[in-house]
SETI-935111 format. One line per 5 residues: number of its first residue (from 1); their letters; for each residue x, y, z of C-alpha. Coordinates in pm, 1 decimal. Example, Ala and Ser with C-alpha at 12.3 -4.5 7.8 and 13.67 -1.06 7.14 Angstrom:
! residues 2
1 = as = 1230.0:-450.0:780.0  1367.0:-106.0:714.0
This chain:
! residues 390
1 = milki = 9921.0:4570.4:14731.8  10216.6:4578.4:14500.7  9997.1:4465.8:14208.8  9748.6:4741.9:14286.6  10020.0:5007.7:14291.0
6 = nrfal = 10159.3:4884.2:13960.7  9813.0:4894.7:13809.2  9766.6:5255.8:13916.4  10116.2:5339.8:13797.8  10038.9:5182.2:13464.2
11 = lfvis = 9716.6:5380.3:13433.0  9907.1:5697.3:13524.9  10174.0:5631.0:13261.5  9909.6:5558.1:12998.1  9720.3:5878.1:13087.5
16 = vsffs = 10032.6:6093.8:13074.7  10135.2:5934.1:12748.4  9788.2:5989.0:12600.8  9773.9:6357.0:12693.7  10134.1:6406.3:12582.0
21 = ckqka = 10056.2:6252.6:12242.4  9738.1:6457.8:12219.4  9924.8:6780.5:12296.5  10196.0:6687.7:12048.0  9936.0:6613.9:11779.7
26 = ekngr = 9761.9:6943.7:11851.8  10096.5:7126.4:11833.3  10185.9:6953.5:11506.7  9841.2:7040.1:11376.6  9892.3:7406.8:11461.5
31 = ekiqe = 10236.1:7403.1:11303.7  10091.6:7244.4:10989.7  9817.3:7507.5:10969.2  10073.0:7783.8:11016.0  10300.2:7625.3:10757.0
36 = eknmv = 10017.2:7595.3:10502.6  9888.3:7949.3:10560.3  10203.0:8116.5:10433.2  10045.9:8377.5:10206.4  9993.0:8702.9:10392.9
41 = ieksv = 9817.4:9029.7:10304.8  9884.3:9332.3:10523.6  9660.8:9640.7:10509.2  9751.0:9991.7:10625.4  9659.7:10353.7:10559.2
46 = fgkln = 9874.0:10500.3:10280.8  9732.0:10852.5:10291.5  9428.4:11063.2:10207.8  9296.9:11226.8:9892.2  9212.4:11597.4:9881.2
51 = dntvv = 8853.3:11517.5:9983.8  8981.7:11315.7:10284.8  8903.0:10981.3:10124.0  9137.3:10722.2:10276.8  9380.3:10543.8:10045.2
56 = yryvm = 9482.8:10199.4:10162.6  9800.9:10005.2:10099.7  9794.8:9627.2:10061.6  10110.9:9417.5:10081.5  10105.8:9060.5:9947.0
61 = tnkng = 10401.5:8836.6:10033.8  10466.3:8479.0:9922.0  10681.5:8208.8:10084.9  10982.6:8312.4:9872.0  10971.5:8666.2:10006.6
66 = mqvdv = 10838.5:8816.2:9680.7  10633.9:9117.4:9781.5  10377.5:9319.6:9585.8  10248.6:9650.8:9725.5  9924.1:9787.3:9580.1
71 = isygg = 9731.9:10101.3:9677.2  9360.4:10158.3:9628.0  9422.8:10488.5:9445.7  9451.7:10395.2:9080.6  9496.3:10028.9:9175.7
76 = riisl = 9865.9:10110.8:9148.9  10152.5:9870.4:9203.9  10386.6:10092.1:9404.9  10654.9:9834.1:9481.7  10740.3:9486.3:9354.6
81 = kvpdk = 11025.6:9309.9:9533.0  11179.0:9000.5:9373.9  11508.7:8815.6:9436.2  11819.6:8848.9:9220.7  12063.8:8566.9:9140.7
86 = snnle = 12214.3:8601.6:9491.6  11865.8:8591.9:9647.1  11873.3:8961.5:9737.6  11522.1:9110.1:9738.0  11489.9:9450.6:9569.7
91 = nvtlg = 11209.4:9660.7:9428.9  11203.7:9644.6:9047.2  10919.2:9882.4:8964.0  10914.0:10262.1:8960.4  10691.0:10434.0:9213.9
96 = fdnie = 10661.8:10658.5:9519.6  10625.5:10604.1:9893.7  10366.2:10877.0:9958.7  10024.0:10972.2:9822.8  10125.2:11331.2:9744.9
101 = dylne = 10359.2:11225.7:9464.0  10083.6:11015.6:9307.7  9841.2:11308.0:9322.8  10093.5:11526.7:9142.0  10158.1:11484.6:8770.2
106 = npffg = 10333.4:11154.7:8698.3  10356.0:10915.1:8401.4  10097.0:10659.4:8523.7  10347.1:10478.3:8749.6  10207.6:10131.3:8828.5
111 = aligr = 9848.7:10228.4:8748.7  9545.9:10044.7:8617.2  9453.1:10213.9:8289.7  9101.1:10259.4:8152.1  8855.1:10288.9:8009.3
116 = ygnri = 9084.9:10284.7:7711.5  9456.8:10220.6:7741.3  9672.2:10400.8:7484.2  9553.3:10662.3:7235.5  9231.2:10745.6:7052.7
121 = akgqf = 9277.9:10986.9:6761.9  9142.5:11338.7:6820.9  8949.4:11212.0:7122.0  8657.5:11095.7:6911.3  8489.7:10774.4:6802.2
126 = sidnt = 8144.7:10658.6:6692.9  7924.6:10367.0:6794.7  7616.1:10290.1:6581.8  7645.9:10630.5:6412.1  7653.7:10816.1:6746.7
131 = khtla = 7964.7:11029.5:6792.4  8135.3:11039.0:7130.8  8385.1:11306.8:7231.1  8657.1:11242.7:7488.9  8916.0:11465.9:7653.5
136 = andge = 9210.1:11559.8:7433.0  9473.4:11514.4:7704.4  9768.2:11421.9:7478.8  9797.5:11698.9:7223.3  9492.1:11662.1:7004.0
141 = nhlhg = 9447.7:11297.4:7105.2  9295.7:11107.8:7397.8  9531.1:10903.9:7619.5  9477.4:10638.9:7889.3  9116.3:10717.9:7973.9
146 = gnvgf = 9128.2:11097.4:7987.0  9174.6:11362.0:8253.4  9040.7:11138.5:8529.9  9098.0:10786.0:8408.1  9101.9:10470.8:8618.4
151 = dkvnw = 9452.3:10565.2:8737.2  9300.3:10856.4:8933.6  9006.1:10690.3:9109.6  9000.0:10515.6:9445.8  8908.2:10150.2:9391.9
156 = svrai = 8729.2:9938.2:9651.1  8951.4:9644.3:9747.6  8880.4:9300.9:9895.7  9173.4:9094.4:10021.0  9156.3:8714.6:9985.0
161 = essne = 9416.3:8487.1:10148.6  9470.8:8114.5:10094.6  9747.7:7862.1:10148.7  9914.1:7898.7:9808.0  9811.7:8240.2:9677.2
166 = sklel = 9694.0:8587.4:9775.7  9436.6:8790.1:9585.6  9335.4:9152.4:9579.3  8996.6:9202.4:9414.6  8956.6:9563.9:9303.6
171 = hylsk = 8622.3:9704.2:9193.1  8512.4:10029.2:9030.1  8186.5:10142.2:8867.9  8249.9:10393.6:8590.1  7926.4:10582.4:8534.0
176 = ddeeg = 7761.8:10651.8:8201.0  7934.4:10939.4:8015.5  8231.8:10943.4:8254.5  8515.2:11105.3:8056.9  8276.5:11095.3:7756.9
181 = ypgsl = 8245.3:10714.5:7736.1  7895.7:10570.8:7687.1  7744.3:10322.5:7932.3  7799.2:10241.9:8297.3  8099.2:10009.3:8306.5
186 = dvtvv = 8127.7:9770.6:8600.8  8497.9:9675.7:8633.8  8674.2:9415.2:8846.7  9051.3:9363.2:8844.0  9210.9:9079.9:9042.1
191 = ytlnn = 9580.0:9075.7:9135.2  9694.3:8724.2:9231.6  10037.6:8641.7:9376.7  10137.6:8275.2:9403.4  10436.5:8082.3:9534.3
196 = dnele = 10581.6:8039.0:9184.5  10666.8:8413.5:9184.8  10387.5:8485.9:8939.0  10173.5:8799.0:8953.7  9852.4:8750.3:8758.0
201 = veyka = 9629.9:9041.8:8658.1  9279.4:8951.0:8545.4  9035.7:9210.4:8410.7  8658.1:9174.5:8387.4  8395.4:9429.3:8283.6
206 = ktdkp = 8032.8:9454.5:8180.1  7826.7:9745.0:8047.7  7464.7:9855.5:8014.9  7522.9:10032.4:7680.0  7751.1:9959.9:7382.9
211 = tvvnl = 8093.6:10104.7:7464.2  8466.5:10050.0:7405.1  8707.8:9897.2:7659.3  9084.0:9842.4:7660.3  9226.2:9784.6:8009.5
216 = tqhay = 9594.4:9744.9:8095.5  9855.7:9777.9:8370.6  10118.8:10052.3:8345.2  10403.3:9927.4:8565.4  10753.3:10054.7:8482.3
221 = fnltg = 11023.0:9792.0:8535.3  11393.9:9812.7:8604.6  11521.0:9465.7:8687.6  11857.4:9595.1:8814.9  11681.2:9708.9:9133.3
226 = nfsnt = 11877.5:10034.0:9110.7  11683.8:10318.8:8949.1  11994.8:10522.1:8883.2  12070.3:10261.6:8614.5  11910.2:10279.4:8272.7
231 = ilnhe = 11727.4:9982.9:8123.7  11934.0:9984.1:7802.7  12125.1:9665.0:7891.3  11809.7:9464.4:7952.4  11769.2:9192.0:7691.8
236 = vtlha = 11411.7:9189.9:7564.4  11227.9:8931.8:7356.2  10890.4:9000.0:7193.4  10703.8:8714.2:7028.0  10576.7:8942.3:6756.3
241 = daflp = 10650.8:8938.9:6383.5  10488.3:9278.3:6321.8  10431.1:9617.8:6481.9  10212.3:9922.5:6419.1  10388.4:10225.0:6266.8
246 = vdsgl = 10261.8:10559.3:6400.1  10222.6:10918.5:6286.5  10361.1:11226.7:6462.8  10087.0:11201.3:6728.2  10179.1:10835.9:6793.2
251 = iptge = 9851.4:10721.3:6639.7  9879.7:10401.6:6430.0  9875.0:10471.9:6058.1  9679.0:10153.5:5994.0  9975.7:9966.7:5848.0
256 = ikgva = 10083.6:9639.0:6007.0  10455.4:9622.0:5932.6  10687.7:9325.3:5961.9  10974.2:9370.7:6210.3  11230.6:9174.4:6006.0
261 = gtpfd = 11526.5:9390.7:5910.1  11415.1:9681.2:6132.1  11515.9:9806.7:6480.3  11177.7:9672.7:6594.2  11284.2:9310.0:6561.8
266 = ftrpk = 11292.1:9158.3:6910.9  11200.6:8807.7:6799.4  11533.4:8701.7:6952.8  11677.9:8842.1:7277.9  11827.0:9185.4:7214.0
271 = pigkd = 11952.4:9462.8:7445.4  11707.3:9752.8:7448.0  11991.6:9993.2:7372.0  12125.6:9805.5:7069.5  11914.1:9981.6:6805.4
276 = iqadn = 11733.8:10251.4:7002.5  11951.0:10528.0:6853.6  11922.4:10395.0:6497.4  11849.0:10635.5:6214.1  11484.9:10534.1:6187.9
281 = qqlkl = 11186.1:10763.4:6144.3  10962.1:10558.9:6373.2  11216.3:10575.3:6655.8  11245.1:10950.5:6605.2  10868.1:10991.1:6627.3
286 = gggyd = 10851.2:10793.8:6951.8  11172.8:10928.8:7101.1  11265.5:10562.4:7125.9  11035.9:10262.8:7149.2  10675.4:10364.4:7219.4
291 = hcwvl = 10491.7:10134.7:6982.1  10243.2:9853.1:6975.2  10360.0:9506.2:6867.0  10115.1:9258.6:6711.0  10159.6:8941.2:6913.8
296 = ngkkg = 10198.2:8596.7:6763.8  9958.7:8324.1:6871.7  9584.9:8313.0:6908.6  9410.6:8606.2:7074.4  9214.7:8494.1:7379.1
301 = hlrkv = 9458.1:8213.8:7462.1  9706.5:8263.9:7744.5  10054.2:8228.8:7592.5  10403.6:8360.8:7658.1  10453.4:8679.0:7456.3
306 = asayd = 10756.0:8862.1:7600.0  11050.9:8842.5:7835.7  11316.0:9069.9:7980.6  11650.6:8972.4:8132.6  11896.9:9186.8:8324.6
311 = pssgr = 12248.4:9034.1:8308.3  12374.4:9229.6:8610.3  12114.3:9099.1:8857.8  12022.2:8779.0:8677.3  11653.4:8867.3:8707.5
316 = vmevs = 11415.7:8743.0:8439.6  11058.4:8858.5:8380.7  10830.4:8660.4:8148.5  10498.0:8798.5:8028.9  10203.0:8585.3:7921.2
321 = ttepa = 9867.4:8722.0:7807.5  9540.0:8657.1:7629.1  9563.1:8998.2:7458.6  9642.4:9051.9:7086.8  9908.6:9321.7:7137.7
326 = iqfyt = 10167.6:9473.3:7366.7  10289.6:9831.3:7398.1  10664.3:9839.5:7457.8  10768.8:10175.0:7602.3  11124.8:10260.2:7706.2
331 = gnfld = 11074.9:10553.7:7943.8  11155.1:10810.3:7675.8  10973.9:11091.6:7857.0  11132.4:11035.0:8197.8  11353.6:11340.1:8246.8
336 = gslqn = 11486.6:11333.7:8602.7  11220.5:11566.5:8740.9  11061.1:11297.3:8959.7  11236.4:11178.3:9274.5  11250.7:10811.9:9371.6
341 = pkgga = 11220.2:10694.0:9734.6  11577.9:10562.8:9740.4  11715.8:10909.5:9666.1  11804.1:11047.3:9327.7  11567.6:11087.1:9035.7
346 = yghrs = 11392.4:10878.6:8776.5  11611.2:10963.1:8479.7  11577.3:10913.8:8107.0  11505.2:10546.8:8030.3  11524.3:10434.9:8391.3
351 = gfcle = 11221.4:10209.5:8338.0  11037.9:10023.0:8062.5  10676.6:9911.9:8021.3  10524.0:9603.7:7863.9  10153.2:9691.2:7849.3
356 = tqhyp = 9937.6:9404.1:7723.7  9633.0:9540.8:7541.2  9432.2:9579.8:7221.8  9557.0:9808.0:6945.7  9558.6:10186.6:6993.3
361 = nspnq = 9279.6:10378.5:6817.2  9086.8:10058.9:6739.3  8747.1:10235.6:6767.7  8844.4:10441.0:6459.6  9017.8:10163.8:6266.3
366 = pefps = 8768.7:9884.0:6190.7  9039.0:9658.0:6046.3  9191.7:9630.1:6394.9  9055.4:9377.4:6649.9  8736.3:9521.6:6797.1
371 = trlnp = 8730.1:9678.2:7144.7  8351.3:9712.9:7146.5  8163.5:9571.3:7445.3  7786.5:9521.7:7430.0  7533.1:9469.5:7709.6
376 = geiyn = 7519.0:9102.6:7805.9  7884.0:9044.1:7709.9  8174.7:9003.1:7953.2  8510.3:9166.3:7887.1  8769.9:8926.3:8025.1
381 = tktvf = 9147.5:8932.4:7972.6  9442.5:8801.0:8169.9  9813.6:8880.6:8193.9  10079.6:8702.9:8401.7  10420.2:8842.4:8504.6
386 = kfstk = 10654.3:8561.9:8614.5  10986.0:8634.6:8786.0  11291.1:8407.7:8807.6  11671.0:8427.8:8782.4  11948.1:8285.6:8569.5
């Protein structure tokens, strides 16, 4: 009888142990799944356009707490939170917290720009001897895609989550003759956030007629995390031995000028404010830096082309791209008339832009790298913004 009881007791102990181990394994499995799936995308309503179209907000967060907020209207980055040297997370890009401010006049805060980023002289260009006329929305010139460029359309968005990165796939079909551009242009832009605090922006497009394309991202950065500060103490490096001088309309003259011995030399780290007030005709024309630098390295190959460092916060931003050029703009036209969500205003030079792109006015300057896209070809460029501290 005693043997029988012990046998049953043994079976009971084994059974309990088995189920306990099974439950523990299942719990560990769940914990592992939860631990691996650490990239999150949250979706919410941001507001409505005048025609009641809903604008959505998407928030991507990585395991380090870096957070990127994107809205469907204009594909705009409205907030980008990264840690400083003390691991404090703060927003480092200029933007608004409501749709109304984006619908009002603003300087392309955080927007996707197209069909053509930067300027086209007199709003005109020709393809195969056919002249195309665009909106003259910047004096006599065409700027950033016209009156209703890609910054003012509502993109369709697909969110993609995985264990080590989050993606937002934005899509827009620009119809033939939209803003005067020939061909229907099918555009996809993918924002990818990974756990290395990198934000990648990849652009793809195809057309059914010969056209011109030059897509970019127009985020304004202030790495201090305090928009009442100017960006003049930021130390900027541009891997570029030449830049494009401009005329009074900020259209490139066609000259490719070496930066050596000029205020435009950022081949070594230099505070933005060091030479910005120099007695230089190009700086006077731009009201500061608002020029295109010709990047070193091979076009089409992803390589590091620029960096910015804020000594006060310790934040560093590195820019890599496949593009041949970068527009460095120092917020010269910010005048304090726009309010920021933290209170106060976006003052003069409270943000800077590093817009990777092709050269301005390339359709009218055949010696510049071509921006022509033909049917059957794929436009494909990539830019990466990497954040760290030192």
